[in-house]
Backbone as CSV, one residue per row, in Angstrom:
resi,resn,N_x,N_y,N_z,CA_x,CA_y,CA_z,C_x,C_y,C_z
1,UNK,94.093,15.687,79.870,94.290,16.417,81.474,94.198,18.106,81.506
2,UNK,93.410,18.154,82.458,93.109,20.107,82.092,94.089,20.712,82.641
3,UNK,94.355,21.337,81.502,95.833,22.417,82.132,95.523,23.383,82.933
4,UNK,96.352,24.012,83.787,96.140,24.383,84.903,96.985,25.658,84.927
5,UNK,97.587,25.577,83.752,98.806,26.735,83.683,97.948,28.598,83.377
6,UNK,98.371,29.207,83.054,97.891,30.994,82.934,97.049,30.627,81.567
7,UNK,96.264,31.477,81.684,95.369,31.385,80.103,95.580,31.896,79.021
8,UNK,95.815,31.131,77.551,96.616,32.006,76.809,95.228,32.184,75.488
9,UNK,94.823,33.353,74.912,94.281,33.420,74.086,94.751,33.442,72.718
10,UNK,94.865,32.632,71.778,95.745,32.637,70.173,94.627,32.863,69.192
11,UNK,94.904,34.537,68.854,93.946,34.659,67.748,94.755,35.007,66.464
12,UNK,93.609,34.248,65.413,94.652,33.741,64.013,93.296,33.192,62.842
13,UNK,93.253,34.066,62.132,92.024,33.388,61.023,92.366,32.440,60.403
14,UNK,93.864,31.776,60.316,94.434,30.501,59.801,94.171,29.275,60.641
15,UNK,93.444,28.763,60.326,93.106,27.495,61.293,94.065,26.487,61.521
16,UNK,95.096,26.182,60.659,96.041,25.458,60.723,97.441,26.182,61.315
17,UNK,97.185,27.357,61.334,98.424,27.980,62.333,97.934,28.239,63.864
18,UNK,96.414,28.720,63.666,96.217,28.625,65.248,96.080,27.358,65.710
19,UNK,95.345,26.516,65.795,95.790,25.002,65.612,97.416,24.293,66.462
20,UNK,98.365,25.001,65.200,99.237,24.310,65.650,100.259,25.218,67.179
21,UNK,99.616,26.860,67.121,100.072,27.286,67.803,99.636,27.055,69.551
22,UNK,98.453,26.686,69.245,97.534,26.192,70.429,98.374,24.553,71.590
23,UNK,98.233,23.812,69.840,99.043,22.666,70.678,100.294,22.613,71.287
24,UNK,101.126,23.591,70.978,102.395,23.967,71.223,102.004,24.378,72.642
25,UNK,101.605,25.271,72.788,101.611,25.851,74.293,100.997,25.512,75.084
26,UNK,99.662,24.952,74.687,99.123,23.108,75.301,99.975,22.136,76.464
27,UNK,100.912,21.880,75.371,102.002,21.114,75.629,103.117,21.800,76.382
28,UNK,103.051,22.918,76.807,103.857,23.349,77.760,103.222,23.796,78.876
29,UNK,101.841,23.208,78.930,101.312,23.465,80.593,100.269,24.955,80.473
30,UNK,100.098,25.360,79.362,99.080,26.594,79.282,97.914,26.125,79.095
31,UNK,96.557,27.034,79.557,95.481,26.664,79.077,95.039,27.552,77.869
32,UNK,94.596,26.977,77.161,94.762,27.706,75.344,93.143,27.742,74.971
33,UNK,92.657,29.113,74.475,91.700,29.238,73.836,91.729,29.825,72.563
34,UNK,91.820,29.579,71.301,91.650,29.384,70.211,90.314,30.480,69.383
35,UNK,90.945,31.382,68.642,89.735,32.610,68.757,89.900,32.723,67.205
36,UNK,89.318,33.078,65.614,89.768,33.158,64.472,89.340,34.070,64.283
37,UNK,89.170,35.634,65.167,89.426,36.984,64.779,88.710,37.583,65.897
38,UNK,88.709,38.841,65.812,88.419,39.668,66.786,87.014,39.975,67.590
39,UNK,85.846,39.126,66.430,84.672,39.056,66.924,84.909,37.744,68.115
40,UNK,85.595,36.895,67.876,85.581,35.880,68.174,86.280,35.738,69.894
41,UNK,86.961,36.637,69.311,88.151,37.271,70.919,87.235,37.671,71.612
42,UNK,86.457,38.935,71.645,85.707,39.741,71.908,84.512,38.544,72.888
43,UNK,83.775,37.736,71.687,83.054,36.800,72.724,83.662,36.219,73.881
44,UNK,85.019,35.581,73.539,85.342,34.622,74.496,85.511,35.736,75.633
45,UNK,86.172,37.154,75.481,86.582,37.565,77.199,85.193,37.805,77.444
46,UNK,83.971,37.733,77.085,82.561,37.606,78.009,82.720,36.551,78.897
47,UNK,83.474,35.198,78.489,83.259,34.130,79.178,84.444,34.248,80.209
48,UNK,85.718,34.593,79.561,87.229,34.610,80.028,87.943,35.338,79.823
49,UNK,88.400,35.626,81.080,89.498,36.961,80.814,91.155,36.269,80.668
50,UNK,91.787,36.496,79.420,92.953,35.489,79.494,94.045,36.026,80.229
51,UNK,95.293,35.617,80.820,96.168,35.860,80.973,97.018,36.770,79.999
52,UNK,96.967,36.532,78.686,97.908,36.770,77.782,97.303,36.254,76.337
53,UNK,97.237,37.483,75.652,96.500,36.992,74.031,97.977,37.405,72.713
54,UNK,97.621,36.254,72.482,99.082,36.089,71.589,98.236,36.487,70.148
55,UNK,98.518,37.215,69.271,97.496,38.091,67.935,98.232,38.231,66.612
56,UNK,97.501,37.582,65.706,98.059,37.526,64.556,97.639,38.906,64.027
57,UNK,98.539,39.947,62.811,98.333,41.393,62.671,97.539,41.245,61.376
58,UNK,97.874,40.357,60.866,96.893,40.330,59.383,95.958,39.364,59.221
59,UNK,94.780,40.185,59.457,93.794,39.218,59.151,92.326,39.652,58.339
60,UNK,91.725,39.434,58.053,90.680,40.016,57.025,89.722,40.633,57.371
61,UNK,89.229,40.282,58.714,87.500,40.147,59.369,88.278,41.496,60.240
62,UNK,89.375,41.882,60.567,89.657,42.902,61.248,91.508,42.947,61.628
63,UNK,92.012,43.622,61.023,93.315,44.073,61.237,93.851,43.727,62.754
64,UNK,94.742,42.965,63.183,95.647,42.918,64.686,95.540,44.202,65.021
65,UNK,96.298,45.669,64.565,96.581,46.601,64.924,94.947,47.208,65.638
66,UNK,93.958,47.269,64.623,92.598,47.963,65.393,92.657,46.790,66.680
67,UNK,92.750,45.576,66.755,92.557,44.646,67.926,93.580,45.459,68.809
68,UNK,94.569,45.496,68.946,95.435,46.297,69.613,95.106,47.037,70.686
69,UNK,94.404,48.036,69.758,93.969,49.564,70.226,92.790,49.237,71.383
70,UNK,91.891,48.219,70.729,90.577,48.438,71.170,90.912,47.427,72.395
71,UNK,91.648,46.413,72.699,92.187,45.931,73.823,92.305,46.818,75.198
72,UNK,93.540,47.208,74.289,94.349,48.367,75.669,93.569,49.346,76.417
73,UNK,92.649,49.737,75.634,91.729,51.183,75.757,90.592,50.395,76.886
74,UNK,90.966,48.795,76.927,89.708,48.323,77.548,90.125,47.668,78.689
75,UNK,91.425,46.751,79.014,91.919,46.432,79.929,93.556,46.317,80.022
76,UNK,94.699,46.313,80.762,96.097,46.083,80.691,96.538,44.358,79.944
77,UNK,95.422,43.539,79.960,95.928,41.943,79.271,97.129,42.570,78.662
78,UNK,98.544,41.569,78.621,99.334,41.415,77.888,99.185,40.731,76.543
79,UNK,99.574,41.900,75.601,99.428,41.129,73.774,100.839,41.225,73.111
80,UNK,100.793,39.459,72.850,102.120,39.449,72.060,101.451,39.437,70.465
81,UNK,102.281,40.480,69.610,101.991,40.140,68.120,102.826,39.605,67.395
82,UNK,102.194,38.522,66.505,102.686,38.111,65.212,102.562,39.023,63.927
83,UNK,103.587,39.002,63.274,103.075,39.490,62.013,104.399,38.997,60.714
84,UNK,103.468,38.738,59.512,104.325,38.120,58.682,105.046,38.579,58.592
85,UNK,104.749,40.325,57.758,106.085,40.903,57.617,107.385,41.270,58.394
86,UNK,107.289,41.134,59.713,108.023,41.547,60.392,108.750,42.976,60.705
87,UNK,107.640,43.913,59.356,108.033,45.273,59.190,108.332,45.903,60.284
88,UNK,109.260,46.634,60.623,109.356,47.631,61.460,108.397,48.497,61.906
89,UNK,107.304,49.097,60.812,106.149,50.113,61.028,105.502,49.332,61.811
90,UNK,104.955,48.006,61.584,103.780,47.274,62.170,104.495,46.977,64.037
91,UNK,105.551,47.247,63.761,106.190,46.886,65.075,106.069,48.314,65.986
92,UNK,106.715,49.531,65.527,106.342,50.420,66.135,104.800,51.132,66.344
93,UNK,104.189,50.664,64.954,102.542,51.158,65.288,102.355,49.933,66.665
94,UNK,102.173,49.265,66.694,102.032,48.064,67.763,102.494,48.033,69.200
95,UNK,103.799,48.973,68.905,104.200,49.121,70.520,103.522,50.491,70.642
96,UNK,103.231,51.340,70.395,103.129,52.655,70.399,101.506,52.432,71.111
97,UNK,100.706,51.375,70.391,99.206,50.988,70.651,99.467,50.320,72.418
98,UNK,100.492,49.735,72.503,100.760,49.214,73.450,100.838,47.667,73.852
99,UNK,101.445,47.165,72.437,101.150,45.800,72.333,102.516,45.409,73.443
100,UNK,102.974,44.314,73.983,104.142,44.386,75.003,105.095,43.437,74.573
101,UNK,105.087,42.942,73.157,106.074,41.933,72.372,105.601,41.889,70.909
102,UNK,106.415,41.449,70.260,106.221,40.580,68.671,107.431,39.863,68.680
103,UNK,106.709,38.935,67.272,107.461,37.539,66.366,107.299,37.660,65.710
104,UNK,108.096,37.319,64.506,107.635,37.004,63.457,106.889,36.202,62.710
105,UNK,106.133,36.377,62.184,105.254,35.225,61.735,105.904,34.566,60.142
106,UNK,106.007,33.570,59.625,106.029,31.822,61.216,107.024,32.280,62.336
107,UNK,106.964,31.904,63.758,107.757,32.182,64.439,108.099,30.693,64.735
108,UNK,109.760,30.289,65.396,109.859,29.508,66.128,108.951,29.742,67.482
109,UNK,108.242,28.293,67.496,107.235,27.878,68.776,108.019,28.133,69.825
110,UNK,109.274,27.517,69.731,110.188,27.426,71.458,110.485,28.744,71.557
111,UNK,110.417,29.905,70.465,110.775,31.248,71.069,109.409,31.932,71.847
112,UNK,108.294,31.551,70.886,106.634,31.584,71.438,106.784,31.974,72.872
113,UNK,107.210,30.310,73.300,106.637,30.416,74.802,107.555,30.567,75.327
114,UNK,108.985,30.972,75.062,109.649,32.310,75.879,109.070,33.377,76.312
115,UNK,108.773,33.739,75.100,108.085,35.151,75.032,107.336,35.018,75.759
116,UNK,106.379,34.230,75.717,104.942,34.296,76.579,105.543,34.334,78.086
117,UNK,106.079,33.845,78.387,106.981,33.618,79.774,107.720,34.722,80.332
118,UNK,108.231,35.310,79.546,108.759,36.351,79.839,107.721,37.458,80.112
119,UNK,106.948,37.958,78.913,105.902,38.701,78.976,105.142,38.530,80.759
120,UNK,104.705,37.262,80.515,103.465,36.566,82.271,104.590,37.512,83.061
121,UNK,106.110,37.480,83.252,106.854,37.389,84.468,106.650,39.310,84.831
122,UNK,106.615,39.891,83.401,106.930,41.135,82.979,105.279,41.463,84.143
123,UNK,104.359,41.224,83.779,103.118,41.568,83.654,102.807,41.303,85.363
124,UNK,103.219,39.973,85.761,103.069,39.653,87.373,103.460,40.959,88.240
125,UNK,102.964,41.588,88.916,102.831,42.788,89.977,102.916,43.906,89.412
126,UNK,102.296,44.345,87.781,101.700,45.081,87.425,100.651,46.074,87.837
127,UNK,100.827,47.027,87.629,99.517,48.164,88.535,98.150,47.489,87.948
128,UNK,96.809,47.266,89.197,95.819,47.160,88.373,94.998,48.724,87.707
129,UNK,94.123,48.278,86.990,93.565,49.206,85.765,92.808,50.172,87.289
130,UNK,92.479,51.045,87.352,92.440,52.632,88.090,90.956,52.187,88.733
131,UNK,90.665,52.416,89.804,88.894,52.002,90.435,88.240,53.019,89.687
132,UNK,86.877,52.976,89.855,85.451,53.883,89.143,85.790,55.130,90.273
133,UNK,86.083,55.051,91.025,85.805,55.777,92.623,87.220,56.149,92.843
134,UNK,88.180,56.691,92.605,89.255,56.882,92.991,89.000,57.454,94.284
135,UNK,89.973,57.016,95.242,90.030,57.660,96.313,91.558,58.273,96.817
136,UNK,91.593,59.484,97.674,92.304,60.558,97.912,93.555,59.849,98.211
137,UNK,94.747,59.658,97.667,96.482,59.218,98.250,96.839,60.040,99.194
138,UNK,97.767,59.305,100.225,98.004,59.824,101.257,99.386,61.236,100.497
139,UNK,99.568,62.534,100.743,100.653,63.109,100.763,101.578,62.504,100.141
140,UNK,102.575,62.927,99.844,103.340,62.522,98.639,104.388,62.037,100.126
141,UNK,104.805,63.151,101.025,105.635,62.592,101.777,105.572,61.865,102.727
142,UNK,104.295,61.032,102.841,103.512,59.773,103.819,104.145,58.728,102.775
143,UNK,104.234,58.676,101.570,104.444,57.421,100.441,106.078,57.033,100.664
144,UNK,105.980,55.816,101.155,107.548,55.208,100.997,107.852,55.400,99.531
145,UNK,109.077,55.811,99.364,109.400,55.769,97.958,108.686,56.155,96.866
146,UNK,108.667,57.576,96.910,107.191,58.332,95.970,108.171,59.363,95.030
147,UNK,108.022,59.339,93.588,109.272,60.136,93.232,107.768,60.549,91.783
148,UNK,108.622,62.120,92.036,107.713,63.353,91.411,107.978,63.185,89.657
149,UNK,107.313,62.792,88.713,107.704,62.958,87.533,106.799,63.833,87.116
150,UNK,106.778,64.840,86.797,106.232,66.096,85.806,104.687,66.203,86.690
151,UNK,103.598,65.724,85.800,102.090,65.897,86.560,102.037,64.841,87.166
152,UNK,102.675,63.575,87.343,102.586,62.438,88.115,103.333,61.844,89.160
153,UNK,103.074,61.261,89.790,103.582,60.669,91.424,104.061,59.172,91.011
154,UNK,105.298,58.888,90.721,105.363,57.295,90.665,106.015,56.505,92.110
155,UNK,104.890,55.803,92.583,105.206,54.774,93.572,105.350,53.501,93.446
156,UNK,106.835,53.621,94.141,107.889,52.505,93.310,107.631,51.440,94.288
157,UNK,107.118,51.406,95.520,106.658,50.308,95.811,104.714,49.269,95.198
158,UNK,104.539,50.682,95.037,102.552,50.418,94.861,102.882,50.039,93.237
159,UNK,104.153,50.271,92.609,104.053,50.015,90.815,103.218,50.568,90.562
160,UNK,102.931,51.909,91.133,101.955,52.601,90.353,102.201,54.121,89.864
161,UNK,101.667,54.623,88.915,101.630,56.131,88.095,100.174,56.622,88.983
162,UNK,100.142,57.913,89.957,99.079,58.598,89.895,99.116,60.132,89.869
163,UNK,98.089,60.474,89.575,97.893,62.606,89.633,98.041,62.471,91.251
164,UNK,98.057,64.018,91.937,97.845,64.488,92.865,96.563,64.416,93.448
165,UNK,95.729,63.843,92.951,94.118,63.929,93.067,94.268,62.213,93.840
166,UNK,94.970,61.618,93.166,95.391,60.076,93.334,94.436,59.168,92.510
167,UNK,94.212,59.574,91.169,93.898,58.863,90.113,94.846,58.099,89.478
168,UNK,94.522,57.091,89.434,95.845,56.046,88.838,95.961,56.317,87.493
169,UNK,97.287,56.496,86.682,97.361,56.224,85.077,97.596,55.215,85.001
170,UNK,97.035,54.380,83.823,97.436,52.745,83.339,98.973,53.306,83.190
171,UNK,99.412,51.986,83.536,100.967,51.880,83.153,101.789,50.506,82.966
172,UNK,101.820,49.942,81.917,102.272,48.715,81.992,103.600,48.335,82.534
173,UNK,104.204,47.130,83.035,105.477,46.910,83.254,106.227,47.669,82.764
174,UNK,106.739,47.240,81.441,107.810,47.640,80.809,107.939,49.472,81.252
175,UNK,107.219,49.939,81.283,106.869,51.687,81.198,107.321,51.529,82.779
176,UNK,106.837,51.074,83.701,107.071,51.314,85.392,108.774,51.190,84.937
177,UNK,109.084,49.986,84.216,110.624,49.917,84.972,111.745,50.438,84.369
178,UNK,111.448,51.578,82.812,111.650,52.543,82.675,111.707,53.384,83.316
179,UNK,110.251,53.954,84.233,110.249,55.375,84.965,111.480,55.032,86.551
180,UNK,111.488,53.784,86.680,112.169,53.720,87.745,113.533,53.576,87.979
181,UNK,113.928,53.035,86.238,115.494,53.909,85.828,115.751,54.873,85.603
182,UNK,115.386,55.557,85.424,115.019,57.376,86.005,115.218,57.463,86.876
183,UNK,114.324,57.126,87.899,113.951,57.370,89.655,115.555,57.120,90.017
184,UNK,115.915,55.840,89.511,117.509,55.595,90.129,118.254,56.614,89.741
185,UNK,118.342,57.283,88.631,119.317,57.814,87.958,119.258,59.487,87.906
186,UNK,118.694,60.216,88.900,117.929,61.025,88.207,119.451,62.442,87.512
187,UNK,119.101,63.342,86.933,120.225,63.995,86.013,121.528,63.524,85.501
188,UNK,121.144,62.243,85.344,122.427,61.210,84.942,121.772,60.979,83.007
189,UNK,122.515,61.412,82.266,122.505,60.868,80.800,122.231,59.464,80.626
190,UNK,121.518,58.954,80.261,121.363,57.124,79.964,121.389,56.633,78.908
191,UNK,122.009,56.068,78.007,122.147,55.869,76.144,121.331,54.453,76.462
192,UNK,120.474,54.732,75.207,119.617,53.424,75.140,119.719,51.999,75.448
193,UNK,121.120,51.543,75.024,121.608,50.403,75.599,121.516,50.290,77.194
194,UNK,121.863,51.375,78.030,121.756,51.683,79.482,120.718,51.624,79.809
195,UNK,119.135,52.062,79.040,118.270,52.098,79.707,117.737,50.522,79.479
196,UNK,117.753,50.143,78.338,117.701,48.434,78.120,118.218,47.511,78.962
197,UNK,118.958,47.454,79.432,119.512,47.035,80.247,119.046,47.686,82.140
198,UNK,118.790,48.342,82.226,118.373,49.022,83.610,116.786,48.552,83.937
199,UNK,116.105,48.778,82.776,114.891,48.550,82.392,114.515,46.721,82.210
200,UNK,116.052,46.195,81.940,115.385,44.364,81.878,114.387,44.560,80.436
201,UNK,114.673,45.121,79.401,113.829,45.443,78.541,114.553,45.217,77.300
202,UNK,115.363,44.442,77.284,115.768,43.833,76.010,115.569,42.544,75.677
203,UNK,115.472,42.729,74.101,114.996,41.453,73.571,116.069,41.063,71.881
204,UNK,116.247,39.564,71.776,116.956,39.461,70.674,116.736,40.165,69.461
205,UNK,116.026,40.835,69.690,115.565,41.934,68.403,115.320,43.219,68.164
206,UNK,115.928,43.847,69.388,115.855,45.068,69.981,116.265,46.337,68.579
207,UNK,115.379,46.803,68.107,115.760,47.878,67.733,116.086,49.376,68.301
208,UNK,116.425,50.001,67.456,116.421,51.751,68.262,115.147,52.373,68.833
209,UNK,114.338,51.849,67.894,113.111,52.853,67.838,111.883,52.391,69.214
210,UNK,112.440,50.878,69.265,111.692,49.963,70.447,111.933,50.784,72.033
211,UNK,112.961,51.070,72.178,112.980,52.211,73.491,112.348,53.824,73.439
212,UNK,112.464,54.480,71.830,111.852,55.623,71.741,110.771,55.253,71.840
213,UNK,109.900,54.162,71.200,108.238,54.229,71.495,108.310,54.003,72.881
214,UNK,108.619,53.401,73.310,107.976,53.465,74.641,108.521,54.833,75.769
215,UNK,110.021,55.658,75.487,109.419,56.699,75.809,108.637,57.749,75.499
216,UNK,108.092,57.964,74.233,106.777,58.870,73.936,105.992,58.274,74.439
217,UNK,105.567,56.879,74.802,104.361,56.709,75.907,104.246,57.352,77.116
218,UNK,105.466,57.195,78.000,106.101,57.723,79.073,105.441,59.197,79.347
219,UNK,106.127,60.130,78.119,106.231,61.213,78.171,104.853,61.789,77.851
220,UNK,103.924,61.182,77.319,102.213,61.344,77.392,101.492,61.298,78.070
221,UNK,102.719,60.560,79.782,101.737,60.078,80.812,101.992,61.506,81.650
222,UNK,103.411,62.040,81.617,103.752,62.423,82.632,104.131,64.063,82.474
223,UNK,104.320,64.018,81.008,104.672,65.482,80.719,103.513,66.441,80.705
224,UNK,103.754,67.580,80.628,102.473,68.722,80.374,102.213,68.917,79.104
225,UNK,103.128,68.584,78.458,103.068,69.201,76.921,104.672,68.246,76.157
226,UNK,103.755,66.852,75.790,104.665,65.875,75.563,105.544,66.076,74.386
227,UNK,104.781,67.337,73.374,105.825,67.717,72.317,106.833,68.595,72.601
228,UNK,106.971,68.997,73.838,108.228,69.386,74.471,108.451,69.140,75.527
229,UNK,109.118,68.143,76.163,109.205,67.564,77.290,110.272,68.655,78.119
230,UNK,110.029,68.751,78.967,110.843,68.980,80.167,111.781,68.262,81.029
231,UNK,110.536,66.981,81.673,111.135,66.338,82.671,111.926,65.057,81.944
232,UNK,111.735,64.289,80.977,112.427,63.142,80.553,112.745,63.900,79.124
233,UNK,114.033,64.430,78.973,114.626,65.137,78.113,115.463,64.298,77.230
234,UNK,115.515,64.746,76.253,116.740,63.672,74.915,117.837,64.060,75.040
235,UNK,118.958,63.742,74.944,120.277,63.972,74.855,120.813,63.211,73.413
236,UNK,121.052,64.480,73.001,121.081,64.368,71.194,122.767,63.609,71.232
237,UNK,122.730,62.509,70.527,123.012,61.334,69.743,123.783,60.476,70.900
238,UNK,122.861,60.758,71.996,123.133,59.384,73.580,121.928,58.688,73.518
239,UNK,120.984,59.211,73.831,119.784,58.661,74.997,119.118,59.877,75.493
240,UNK,118.627,59.754,76.497,118.116,60.427,77.752,117.920,60.709,79.249
241,UNK,117.713,61.755,79.516,118.291,61.970,80.963,116.671,62.499,81.671
242,UNK,116.721,62.223,82.913,115.333,62.310,83.747,116.015,63.695,84.683
243,UNK,115.061,64.897,84.461,115.403,66.355,85.239,114.200,66.470,86.169
244,UNK,114.370,66.034,87.492,113.678,65.652,88.238,112.682,67.541,88.289
245,UNK,113.250,68.320,88.192,112.951,70.375,88.443,112.408,70.220,87.307
246,UNK,112.626,69.967,86.096,112.462,70.246,84.919,113.009,71.356,83.941
247,UNK,114.499,71.632,84.956,114.977,72.510,84.264,115.733,72.579,82.856
């Protein structure tokens, strides 16, 4: 029987591991394509766009981090990284490049299915990529629930981030959830723990740098000078605060 669930691309150079993950995902109703490396993944993307990619980081043909960088530059397809070392450096670099989650390898397959479902839920309703010919956006006052973040406008109902000309800035669901948490609590210092709760970004292996990486990605999108942030400020020893006026 053909699976009718979300389409998952599993990328791993180890045939046995690739087949095991694929079989387990199919067992839980997912439509799975198996790719032995970056070249096979790109060939598959010419035929069909997956809803999510499960990607091994340690591959001889092309390392997973370079694939994450390339994929995220092309499209917002969610990516779950698998890493044999479970190194915090790998995790941080992968998150900085735009990956959506990670698991140590070998992974518990039940947890992988749970992570896949969680990332797919977060991806639902995420803003689409910007149009080739952006159209002017209405004045901020005419937009329902619009919040200014530095150089950009966050449209809460449309789940998107744009500049004054209406050009949309690609935004992951986790980044949107963090911006919304700040928008709902302006001028209030929020701890990392509180932000994880407000943005529903907690996972069983959460570590301090995970939230810092997401904040750094957001700053690059909204701050005039990300190296010297004015709008999303660090509160030493606590967390972060959103200053709408940049003071």
